[in-house]
C-alpha positions as MATLAB code, in Angstrom:
seq = 'MSQQSRNKGASVPSALHPSAILDQAIAAHRSGNLADAERAYTTILRGSRTHPVALHMLGLLHAQRGNFADAEPLLKKAARLDSGNPDVLFNYANALRALDKTDDALAWLAKAIALSPSFADAHLNRGAILMARQELHAAIAEFDRAIAIAPSSAAFANRGSAFQQLGQLDEALVSYQSAVELAPSNPQNHFVLSEVLAQTGRQDEAIGALERTIAMDKAFPFALSKLVASRRKRADWRCFEHEQAALGEAVESGVAVDPFTFFHASSSPAHQLTCAKTYVANVAPDRAAAIPRMPLPAARLRVAYMSADFYDHATAHLTAGLFEEHDRKRFDVSAISYGPDDRGKMRNRLKAAFQRFEDVSDFTDEDVVKLIRQLEVDVIVDLGGFTAGARPKILAHRAAPIQVNYLGFPGTMGASYIDYIMADRIVIPEGEQKHYAEKVIYLPDSYQVTDARRPLLPNVPARSEVGLADDAFVYCAFHRTLKITPVLFDVWMRLLTRTAGSVLWLLDGDPVAGENLRREAVARGIAAERIVFAPLVPADEHLARHQLADLFLDTLPYNAHTATSDALWAGLPVLTCLGTAFPGRVAASLLNAVGLPELVTRSLDEYEGLALRIAHDSELRAVLKSKLATHRSTWPLFDTVGMTRHIENAFDEMWRRHRAGEAPASFAV';
ca = [
      21.961  -16.830   69.590;
      18.355  -15.796   70.560;
      15.475  -17.712   68.763;
      14.637  -14.545   67.103;
      17.785  -13.940   65.596;
      18.061  -17.199   64.168;
      14.900  -16.894   62.490;
      15.846  -13.421   60.877;
      19.016  -15.958   59.620;
      22.772  -15.732   60.808;
      24.616  -12.162   59.787;
      27.908  -12.598   57.831;
      31.324  -11.520   59.344;
      32.451   -8.860   57.103;
      35.959   -9.711   58.646;
      36.025  -12.998   56.974;
      38.187  -13.457   53.859;
      35.785  -13.424   50.895;
      36.347  -17.030   49.921;
      35.763  -18.148   53.406;
      32.537  -15.711   53.330;
      31.682  -17.584   49.564;
      31.915  -21.279   51.164;
      29.105  -20.109   53.794;
      27.128  -18.613   50.944;
      27.257  -21.794   48.984;
      26.428  -23.778   51.699;
      23.559  -21.738   52.698;
      22.322  -21.657   49.403;
      22.404  -25.491   48.593;
      20.781  -26.063   51.929;
      17.840  -23.993   51.130;
      18.442  -20.940   53.038;
      18.224  -18.254   50.472;
      18.365  -15.490   52.796;
      21.604  -16.320   53.895;
      22.895  -16.996   50.922;
      21.871  -14.009   49.281;
      23.259  -11.749   52.410;
      26.519  -13.829   52.002;
      26.996  -12.894   47.978;
      25.875   -9.402   48.285;
      28.818   -8.757   50.930;
      31.327   -9.882   48.566;
      29.720   -8.015   45.867;
      30.369   -4.763   47.959;
      34.131   -5.693   48.664;
      34.108   -6.598   44.917;
      31.861   -5.598   42.281;
      33.135   -8.288   39.485;
      33.880  -11.279   41.863;
      32.473  -13.532   39.279;
      31.245  -16.662   41.264;
      29.509  -14.378   43.457;
      27.612  -12.491   40.680;
      26.822  -15.919   38.949;
      25.676  -17.421   42.573;
      23.278  -14.945   42.968;
      21.837  -14.744   39.687;
      21.197  -17.909   40.240;
      19.563  -16.917   43.436;
      17.366  -14.479   41.926;
      16.463  -17.294   39.372;
      15.749  -19.683   41.461;
      12.787  -17.450   43.102;
      11.704  -16.664   39.887;
      13.253  -12.966   39.558;
      14.730  -13.193   36.397;
      14.887   -9.573   35.744;
      16.865   -9.142   38.679;
      18.806  -12.071   37.495;
      19.835  -11.209   34.287;
      21.808   -8.026   34.967;
      23.899  -10.207   37.590;
      24.462  -13.363   34.957;
      25.254  -11.257   32.125;
      28.273   -9.462   33.823;
      29.258  -13.057   35.264;
      29.101  -14.341   31.761;
      31.448  -11.521   30.196;
      33.796  -11.820   33.414;
      33.717  -15.690   33.153;
      33.289  -15.903   29.611;
      35.225  -19.567   29.420;
      33.003  -21.202   31.836;
      30.180  -22.846   29.792;
      28.116  -23.445   32.391;
      28.186  -19.929   33.164;
      27.150  -19.005   30.024;
      24.244  -21.597   29.761;
      22.476  -20.195   32.838;
      22.546  -16.694   31.465;
      20.833  -17.991   28.331;
      18.236  -19.335   30.304;
      17.354  -16.280   32.222;
      16.992  -14.776   28.906;
      14.817  -17.669   27.441;
      12.995  -16.911   30.594;
      12.582  -13.426   29.453;
      11.580  -14.313   26.083;
      14.606  -13.007   24.868;
      15.077  -16.058   22.706;
      17.420  -14.979   19.743;
      19.712  -14.059   23.113;
      19.119  -17.126   24.619;
      20.053  -19.497   21.513;
      23.208  -17.250   21.017;
      24.480  -17.563   24.428;
      23.696  -21.376   24.360;
      25.469  -21.800   21.383;
      28.657  -20.102   22.847;
      28.030  -22.599   25.516;
      28.139  -25.437   23.124;
      31.448  -24.030   21.305;
      33.300  -24.053   24.626;
      31.741  -27.905   25.419;
      30.565  -29.453   22.535;
      29.412  -32.565   24.672;
      26.739  -30.101   26.709;
      23.907  -32.283   26.241;
      21.863  -30.087   28.309;
      22.472  -26.599   26.052;
      21.395  -28.415   23.159;
      18.326  -29.458   24.876;
      17.511  -25.816   26.093;
      18.300  -24.936   22.363;
      15.448  -27.177   21.031;
      13.286  -26.151   23.664;
      13.446  -22.474   22.589;
      13.197  -23.578   18.960;
      10.013  -25.484   19.487;
       8.270  -22.781   21.283;
       9.048  -20.620   18.431;
       7.370  -23.592   15.831;
      11.006  -24.019   14.359;
      10.207  -27.654   14.695;
      12.656  -29.167   12.296;
      15.758  -27.492   14.035;
      14.347  -28.211   17.404;
      14.254  -31.930   16.317;
      18.107  -31.563   15.283;
      18.826  -30.198   18.592;
      17.084  -32.478   20.497;
      18.882  -35.535   18.320;
      22.306  -33.717   19.214;
      21.216  -34.150   23.111;
      20.236  -37.642   22.703;
      23.387  -38.791   20.753;
      25.815  -37.124   23.701;
      23.307  -38.279   26.560;
      19.882  -40.038   26.047;
      17.787  -38.580   28.769;
      14.094  -39.022   29.167;
      13.524  -34.994   28.976;
      15.061  -35.111   25.147;
      12.933  -37.630   23.671;
       9.979  -36.453   25.531;
      10.482  -33.049   23.715;
      11.601  -34.683   20.661;
       8.011  -36.517   21.106;
       6.165  -33.151   21.217;
       7.729  -31.346   18.121;
       7.095  -34.603   15.924;
       3.103  -34.462   17.496;
       2.897  -31.223   16.486;
       4.331  -31.982   13.274;
       1.824  -34.271   12.785;
       4.360  -37.456   12.488;
       2.368  -39.379   15.386;
       4.376  -42.968   14.492;
       7.677  -40.832   15.477;
       6.267  -39.359   18.129;
       4.892  -42.373   19.393;
       8.646  -43.995   19.536;
       9.933  -41.090   21.461;
       7.710  -40.994   23.984;
       7.994  -44.867   24.453;
      11.943  -43.897   24.850;
      11.076  -41.190   27.364;
       8.804  -43.786   29.633;
      11.235  -46.428   29.188;
      14.371  -44.208   30.700;
      11.696  -42.580   33.506;
       9.325  -44.770   33.967;
       8.419  -43.243   37.444;
       7.737  -40.041   35.915;
       3.846  -39.348   35.297;
       4.353  -36.786   32.788;
       5.884  -39.432   30.181;
       3.007  -41.310   30.435;
       0.461  -38.764   30.341;
       1.994  -37.508   27.085;
       2.281  -41.115   25.717;
      -1.575  -41.250   26.366;
      -2.510  -38.367   24.090;
      -0.552  -39.762   20.866;
      -1.784  -43.344   21.566;
      -4.896  -41.573   21.558;
      -4.280  -39.628   18.187;
      -3.397  -43.038   16.703;
      -6.285  -44.753   17.319;
      -4.801  -46.988   20.300;
      -7.508  -46.074   22.872;
      -7.328  -48.992   24.978;
      -3.642  -48.350   25.245;
      -4.039  -44.879   25.993;
      -6.631  -45.275   28.952;
      -3.540  -47.479   30.495;
      -1.359  -44.723   30.022;
      -3.476  -42.254   31.796;
      -4.550  -45.091   34.560;
      -1.124  -45.120   35.435;
      -0.352  -41.192   35.106;
      -2.802  -41.107   38.086;
      -1.552  -43.966   40.057;
       1.801  -41.916   40.121;
       0.232  -38.736   40.557;
      -4.061  -38.368   41.262;
      -3.595  -34.596   41.172;
      -1.988  -34.530   37.838;
      -3.139  -31.281   35.345;
      -5.831  -32.789   32.951;
      -5.051  -36.364   33.326;
      -8.525  -37.427   35.415;
     -10.706  -35.566   32.957;
      -8.866  -36.996   29.942;
      -9.493  -40.562   31.484;
     -13.244  -39.442   31.952;
     -13.593  -38.415   28.722;
     -11.891  -41.323   27.059;
     -14.212  -43.462   28.856;
     -17.065  -41.913   28.611;
     -16.682  -41.439   24.617;
     -17.113  -45.528   24.613;
     -20.064  -45.630   26.846;
     -17.679  -47.117   29.565;
     -19.783  -46.409   33.014;
     -18.289  -48.815   35.098;
     -16.936  -46.054   37.511;
     -19.400  -43.665   36.072;
     -20.334  -42.162   39.821;
     -17.144  -42.540   41.464;
     -15.680  -40.882   38.232;
     -18.724  -38.101   38.464;
     -17.727  -37.520   42.594;
     -13.945  -37.373   41.772;
     -14.181  -34.663   38.834;
     -16.118  -32.780   41.481;
     -13.518  -33.230   43.995;
     -10.806  -32.465   41.997;
     -12.040  -29.116   40.862;
     -12.820  -27.969   44.543;
      -9.249  -29.142   45.641;
      -7.637  -26.930   42.885;
      -6.434  -29.612   40.464;
      -6.453  -28.543   36.709;
      -9.576  -30.103   35.179;
     -10.265  -29.618   31.491;
     -13.224  -27.253   31.701;
     -15.046  -28.687   28.432;
     -14.996  -32.388   29.930;
     -16.446  -30.902   33.200;
     -19.673  -29.320   31.644;
     -20.535  -32.872   30.725;
     -20.294  -33.568   35.038;
     -21.254  -30.585   36.436;
     -24.762  -28.824   36.793;
     -23.070  -26.108   39.039;
     -22.200  -22.675   37.126;
     -20.236  -22.165   40.679;
     -17.871  -25.328   40.074;
     -17.784  -24.252   36.377;
     -16.196  -20.853   37.187;
     -13.681  -22.605   39.891;
     -12.955  -25.093   37.141;
     -12.278  -22.388   34.669;
      -9.961  -20.013   36.814;
      -7.802  -23.249   37.831;
      -7.342  -24.178   33.848;
      -6.308  -20.549   33.311;
      -4.011  -20.036   35.891;
      -2.342  -23.429   34.473;
      -2.476  -23.263   30.675;
      -3.405  -19.179   30.044;
      -2.596  -16.875   32.653;
      -3.044  -12.995   32.372;
       0.112  -11.855   30.298;
      -0.571   -8.176   29.497;
      -2.678   -5.010   31.029;
      -5.470   -3.812   29.643;
      -5.145   -1.946   26.434;
      -5.671    1.757   27.490;
      -8.726    3.655   25.851;
      -8.198    4.659   22.525;
      -9.276    7.408   20.285;
     -12.391    7.387   17.927;
     -11.923    4.504   15.441;
     -11.568    4.455   12.022;
     -14.849    4.832    9.654;
     -15.781    1.081   10.333;
     -15.247   -0.694   13.725;
     -12.443   -3.232   13.094;
     -14.296   -6.808   14.517;
     -12.565  -10.052   14.342;
     -13.556  -13.713   14.689;
     -10.886  -16.078   16.096;
     -11.457  -19.954   15.694;
     -10.014  -23.505   14.805;
     -13.157  -24.038   13.248;
     -13.053  -22.629   10.325;
     -14.072  -25.245    7.824;
     -17.014  -28.322    7.430;
     -17.497  -28.186   11.332;
     -20.326  -27.184   13.498;
     -19.478  -23.737   14.444;
     -18.931  -22.784   10.853;
     -22.223  -24.376   10.225;
     -24.299  -21.908   12.433;
     -21.709  -18.927   11.899;
     -21.164  -18.559    7.903;
     -24.939  -16.801    7.222;
     -23.299  -14.117   10.288;
     -20.053  -13.431    8.523;
     -22.474  -12.866    5.280;
     -24.538  -10.439    6.381;
     -22.036   -8.373    8.678;
     -22.965   -4.685    7.490;
     -19.676   -3.849    5.619;
     -19.857   -0.067    5.469;
     -20.303   -0.255    9.491;
     -17.565   -3.085   10.148;
     -14.395   -3.965    8.928;
     -14.592   -8.133    9.798;
     -11.692  -10.472    9.770;
     -11.185  -14.187   10.259;
      -7.973  -15.152   12.497;
      -7.952  -18.669   11.463;
      -5.586  -21.481   13.192;
      -7.389  -24.694   12.054;
      -7.058  -26.959    9.516;
      -7.858  -26.159    5.745;
     -10.105  -28.946    4.191;
     -10.262  -26.936    1.245;
     -14.151  -27.992    1.394;
     -17.046  -25.859    0.252;
     -17.549  -24.559    4.079;
     -14.179  -23.447    3.936;
     -14.247  -21.880    0.457;
     -17.495  -20.030    1.488;
     -15.633  -18.861    4.656;
     -13.132  -17.316    3.088;
     -15.406  -15.214    0.591;
     -17.496  -14.199    3.625;
     -14.776  -12.499    5.176;
     -13.095   -8.817    4.099;
      -9.639  -10.646    5.228;
      -8.771  -14.358    6.150;
      -5.976  -15.046    8.035;
      -4.564  -18.520    7.922;
      -2.430  -18.488   11.168;
      -2.164  -21.864   11.690;
       1.706  -22.088   11.458;
       2.213  -18.906   13.344;
       3.185  -18.662   17.039;
       0.572  -17.198   19.724;
       3.094  -14.172   19.925;
       2.997  -13.614   16.032;
      -1.264  -13.899   15.794;
      -0.835  -11.275   18.858;
       1.168   -9.217   16.505;
      -0.766   -9.609   13.547;
      -3.838   -8.725   15.446;
      -2.637   -5.776   16.728;
      -1.385   -4.518   13.761;
      -4.576   -4.919   11.670;
      -5.598   -2.603   14.444;
      -8.316   -4.903   15.420;
     -10.951   -3.239   17.916;
     -13.330   -6.254   19.128;
     -12.003   -9.757   19.052;
     -14.545  -12.893   19.267;
     -13.232  -15.845   20.362;
     -15.730  -19.015   18.636;
     -13.593  -21.595   20.909;
     -13.055  -20.921   24.581;
     -11.634  -24.009   25.606;
     -12.402  -26.316   23.149;
     -10.394  -28.701   21.124;
      -7.635  -26.489   19.183;
      -8.552  -23.292   20.847;
      -5.553  -21.191   21.551;
      -6.568  -18.959   24.775;
      -2.936  -17.783   25.179;
      -3.440  -15.432   22.404;
      -6.121  -13.613   24.317;
      -3.795  -13.839   27.373;
      -1.294  -11.324   25.565;
      -4.509   -8.739   25.448;
      -4.456   -9.187   21.246;
      -7.357   -6.426   21.215;
      -8.637   -3.900   23.135;
     -12.194   -5.907   23.800;
     -11.946   -9.204   23.917;
     -15.108  -11.558   23.908;
     -16.484  -15.405   24.156;
     -19.114  -16.271   22.129;
     -20.649  -19.677   20.835;
     -18.282  -22.241   20.905;
     -17.482  -22.621   24.471;
     -20.894  -22.438   26.591;
     -19.537  -21.001   30.067;
     -17.246  -18.761   31.707;
     -13.550  -18.386   30.749;
     -12.820  -17.388   34.147;
     -10.133  -15.012   33.059;
      -9.521  -11.821   33.675;
      -8.674  -10.519   30.177;
     -12.096  -11.602   28.773;
     -14.520   -8.721   28.662;
     -17.528  -10.239   27.630;
     -19.392  -13.126   27.128;
     -22.788  -13.207   24.893;
     -25.740  -14.962   25.898;
     -29.173  -14.788   27.201;
     -31.470  -14.329   29.673;
     -32.381  -18.141   29.692;
     -28.738  -19.332   29.200;
     -27.324  -16.837   32.265;
     -30.215  -16.006   34.226;
     -29.212  -12.325   35.853;
     -29.014  -14.045   39.151;
     -26.260  -16.355   37.771;
     -24.196  -13.278   36.570;
     -21.511  -13.807   39.923;
     -20.581  -16.970   38.257;
     -19.172  -15.654   35.249;
     -15.592  -13.799   35.116;
     -17.124  -12.182   32.088;
     -19.452   -9.248   31.895;
     -22.791  -10.663   30.337;
     -24.275   -9.603   27.111;
     -27.868  -10.341   26.740;
     -28.809  -10.959   23.265;
     -32.897  -10.545   22.612;
     -34.544  -14.218   22.008;
     -31.315  -16.894   21.941;
     -27.761  -16.498   22.153;
     -27.100  -18.817   19.260;
     -26.655  -17.853   15.857;
     -27.858  -19.774   12.874;
     -27.375  -20.369    9.047;
     -31.027  -19.928    7.347;
     -29.339  -20.529    3.856;
     -28.681  -24.059    4.887;
     -30.637  -26.274    1.998;
     -32.663  -28.982    2.625;
     -31.829  -31.968    0.385;
     -35.311  -32.660   -1.664;
     -34.762  -36.079   -2.108;
     -35.026  -37.552    1.638;
     -33.747  -41.179    1.987;
     -36.209  -43.859    2.756;
     -36.257  -45.276    6.144;
     -35.349  -48.748    4.637;
     -32.026  -47.279    3.432;
     -31.059  -45.900    6.771;
     -31.802  -49.510    8.597;
     -35.238  -47.788   10.006;
     -38.483  -49.664    9.889;
     -41.282  -47.849    7.979;
     -43.850  -48.245   10.949;
     -41.153  -47.731   13.604;
     -41.665  -44.687   15.978;
     -38.247  -43.286   15.828;
     -36.295  -41.402   19.009;
     -33.899  -39.894   17.851;
     -30.579  -38.721   19.767;
     -28.022  -37.657   17.917;
     -25.450  -36.690   20.052;
     -21.723  -37.428   21.067;
     -21.304  -40.519   23.095;
     -19.797  -38.447   25.683;
     -23.171  -36.624   26.535;
     -24.981  -39.526   26.974;
     -25.216  -40.700   30.857;
     -26.542  -43.678   32.496;
     -29.147  -41.825   34.353;
     -30.741  -40.586   30.978;
     -30.172  -43.951   29.226;
     -32.354  -45.475   31.633;
     -35.013  -42.989   30.612;
     -34.405  -43.528   26.963;
     -34.805  -47.698   27.691;
     -37.937  -46.875   29.649;
     -39.387  -45.015   26.869;
     -38.353  -47.832   24.508;
     -40.189  -50.459   26.843;
     -43.081  -48.515   26.962;
     -43.580  -47.099   23.358;
     -44.372  -50.738   21.197;
     -42.258  -50.761   17.731;
     -39.774  -47.915   18.763;
     -36.172  -47.505   18.325;
     -33.548  -45.573   19.627;
     -31.223  -43.658   16.770;
     -28.281  -42.858   17.539;
     -24.457  -41.483   15.586;
     -22.433  -44.063   14.806;
     -18.752  -43.304   16.082;
     -16.656  -45.687   18.037;
     -17.386  -49.208   17.674;
     -16.561  -49.910   21.087;
     -18.823  -47.258   22.158;
     -21.621  -48.972   20.027;
     -21.051  -52.247   21.606;
     -20.966  -51.039   25.131;
     -24.476  -49.389   24.720;
     -25.919  -52.111   23.053;
     -24.861  -53.700   25.759;
     -26.220  -51.317   28.323;
     -29.588  -51.785   26.623;
     -29.776  -55.281   26.681;
     -28.967  -55.483   30.445;
     -32.021  -53.110   30.983;
     -34.070  -55.115   28.745;
     -34.234  -53.838   25.274;
     -33.381  -56.256   22.291;
     -29.752  -54.789   20.773;
     -31.525  -54.451   17.421;
     -33.550  -51.717   18.746;
     -30.753  -49.523   18.858;
     -29.915  -48.351   15.727;
     -26.622  -46.078   14.798;
     -26.500  -43.551   11.736;
     -23.008  -43.520   10.136;
     -21.143  -40.697    9.362;
     -22.495  -38.892    6.366;
     -21.678  -35.170    4.900;
     -23.818  -32.575    6.349;
     -26.463  -31.957    4.107;
     -27.288  -35.706    4.188;
     -27.011  -35.720    7.927;
     -29.319  -32.553    7.776;
     -32.108  -34.230    5.522;
     -32.012  -37.699    7.506;
     -33.666  -35.871   10.798;
     -37.016  -35.533    8.551;
     -37.109  -39.919    8.852;
     -37.571  -39.488   13.000;
     -40.662  -38.501   15.044;
     -39.158  -36.932   17.954;
     -35.555  -35.680   19.194;
     -34.325  -36.448   22.405;
     -32.176  -34.032   24.812;
     -29.222  -35.051   26.893;
     -28.722  -33.366   30.090;
     -26.579  -31.907   31.917;
     -24.913  -30.992   28.418;
     -27.823  -30.437   25.558;
     -27.623  -30.622   21.754;
     -26.390  -27.308   20.884;
     -26.031  -27.178   17.095;
     -27.725  -30.479   16.910;
     -30.921  -29.008   18.451;
     -30.537  -26.652   15.696;
     -30.041  -28.816   12.975;
     -33.101  -30.863   14.314;
     -35.433  -27.784   14.216;
     -34.217  -26.549   11.138;
     -35.181  -29.941    9.675;
     -38.500  -29.909   11.287;
     -37.942  -32.311   13.751;
     -39.548  -31.412   17.301;
     -36.739  -31.437   20.551;
     -37.636  -32.600   23.850;
     -35.331  -31.070   26.374;
     -35.339  -30.901   29.952;
     -33.676  -27.544   31.880;
     -31.046  -27.826   33.610;
     -29.070  -25.675   35.656;
     -25.736  -24.105   34.217;
     -25.567  -23.080   30.651;
     -24.588  -25.870   28.624;
     -28.126  -27.608   29.919;
     -30.020  -24.631   29.040;
     -29.417  -24.286   25.707;
     -32.053  -26.230   23.348;
     -34.259  -24.502   25.821;
     -33.375  -21.298   24.739;
     -33.709  -22.529   21.181;
     -37.230  -23.662   21.642;
     -38.211  -20.484   23.121;
     -36.851  -18.612   20.293;
     -38.765  -20.635   17.884;
     -41.838  -20.539   19.531;
     -42.052  -24.044   21.088;
     -41.813  -23.837   24.701;
     -44.137  -26.592   25.541;
     -40.980  -28.592   25.048;
     -39.154  -27.406   27.828;
     -39.384  -29.781   30.626;
     -37.912  -29.015   34.305;
     -37.320  -32.705   35.515;
     -36.264  -35.690   33.634;
     -39.951  -37.413   35.421;
     -41.926  -34.681   33.573;
     -39.206  -35.211   30.453;
     -40.011  -39.054   30.169;
     -44.099  -38.239   30.673;
     -44.023  -35.680   27.472;
     -42.191  -38.137   25.313;
     -44.708  -40.853   25.958;
     -47.561  -38.506   25.278;
     -45.940  -37.367   22.190;
     -45.265  -40.761   20.977;
     -48.664  -42.034   21.920;
     -50.485  -39.363   20.399;
     -50.172  -38.921   16.899;
     -52.274  -35.659   16.611;
     -50.031  -33.930   19.270;
     -47.145  -34.663   17.419;
     -48.620  -33.487   13.731;
     -49.804  -30.129   15.655;
     -45.726  -29.747   16.958;
     -44.476  -30.447   13.515;
     -46.904  -28.052   11.753;
     -46.188  -25.615   14.461;
     -42.510  -25.942   13.761;
     -42.666  -25.635    9.808;
     -44.795  -22.520   10.462;
     -42.415  -21.219   12.935;
     -39.120  -21.820   11.384;
     -39.733  -18.879    9.198;
     -41.482  -16.416   11.256;
     -40.100  -16.667   14.772;
     -36.302  -15.079   15.834;
     -34.209  -18.690   15.926;
     -33.612  -18.793   12.106;
     -33.847  -15.042   11.318;
     -29.912  -14.783   10.367;
     -30.145  -11.001    9.566;
     -31.850  -10.036   12.953;
     -29.629  -11.712   14.760;
     -26.721  -10.131   13.042;
     -27.804   -6.801   13.385;
     -28.725   -7.636   17.415;
     -24.764   -8.575   17.692;
     -23.474   -5.645   15.726;
     -25.863   -3.649   18.452;
     -23.670   -5.177   21.056;
     -20.253   -4.833   19.492;
     -21.282   -0.783   18.926;
     -22.219   -0.883   23.013;
     -19.160   -2.490   23.774;
     -16.969   -0.075   22.027;
     -19.193    3.349   23.066;
     -18.397    2.093   26.320;
     -14.371    1.596   25.741;
     -14.446    4.779   23.711;
     -15.867    6.617   26.669;
     -13.318    4.808   29.281;
     -15.963    2.742   31.146;
     -15.108   -0.623   32.658;
     -16.955   -3.474   30.936;
     -20.408   -4.053   32.221;
     -23.329   -6.309   31.473;
     -26.076   -5.012   29.589;
     -29.190   -6.017   27.364;
     -29.241   -5.336   23.395;
];
């Protein structure tokens, strides 16, 4: 036989007995030669269209290739012809599952179990389907049956996932540990174990599990970014430069990295786009075509805001006024909430602000999509992106004709199904649009909405009540520890060295982080007691205590976002350094919108120099505070009503383009 004919695959002599052809086909199939196997199965079926084994094996071959639509009719016929064979029924059920025909899949798996009560994998797959449908207790019962028959790593891992989703973390931990014991070389088991260890506060063990995951597979999706985030949340900078380089290399090589964590390490919009695209491909690939042009809408445009943060959360504190100020004559405004209900004041305020508040925290993604379509939403605004608790798979199903990324996720989502991102010309300069999968809507002034109704408590605590000396110069840096970098900390420590009697006021959090930050200060020649930590307090008390500080120091490459807004609203000047990507340009946007562009520096040297000038010049400080006090009520940043009108104008233009059959395009309001 020539080389050319070998490359095409061996032909199957039609004169052979069907059993001989079947033997050849199965041998080719087992060796991975799917083309030869397919030809052989087809030859058999040309002679006998009801050959159950050939039908079954050809169906499996199509399923192996991912062609489940082709596999399903073959396996269905095989299951009808060989209805007493539990393996055939099992494989048919799996094809139905892959096609999202879950009711039918469950029924056929039940038939397989009826024929073979000790069929552990059938119980396991029933459990997996039920878990995907959020029928978690029923899923656990199936996993328990599978474990009783044949304990397996997969069954324990799935059982752990179901308990984790129920919030029963102790049970989840036990299950994941059993999965690790049964398959200690499987990195997936160590990864999921790390998640529940972190959730139960066992951070050292969680970091150890992540380290084991990466040791087994350095490209394991999201393991590196979770490890980096875990360490940085504790100000563990021992491997900072190595981790920084590793994250960049991982993104460039196509390893899945959490985009939100990557914002804290990257200053490149191009790399952030690459990271987001990889994330989407792994977590929430496009599931549906764009919704076609629709006729004229109802009397009001139907807008829905989607978030996991409709409670006492930073996003809610920024947006509550926006929701309240929407023009009800022109807009029908709904909330799609899939986060926790803390039953607090903010939750109640938000419920009152929307015309419709849908708590979908117990819904599957598919059920949320159905609800959004039943509500006939025209524009859906995702306030979470890829932040904690977000559910981008809802948008991957094209829940609404127009889908918008706004506020909570400061960068591109890298997804074809997100039409727009609302921004401003500072956070996304026009020349940077190529690094965004979305079309950019330029809002005037700043992109960030604020709530001008937030009260400032009249009774500010005395400095002595919060651990500050009356005569100290207080540099305030109320940031999550994840945002603090060694390079920036160097600058802050030099400021303390050159400002007599000064302290650095940080947010309290992980006690290990506090110990590490104090140790880092001592290593730079600063006494540990000059690092003062502010404990967690209610939002109104936190806002009020800003008034005890003298200057707010921003971070880079990820600025303070809501924290900048908080400080400015409380009357505390914010000093920032302009970054090169959206997360590092937000404070500059806010400062320009409140008329304080002089507090935007272009380098860390300039940042350090201006901080010292402000610290050493009481008249300059007084001028800045007076200017801020005046501008707070006259400049656009805290004009909630004006900002709401701008956003509504953006909605109108999006819908006009959609109705006219025009593709999404960048525009300015």
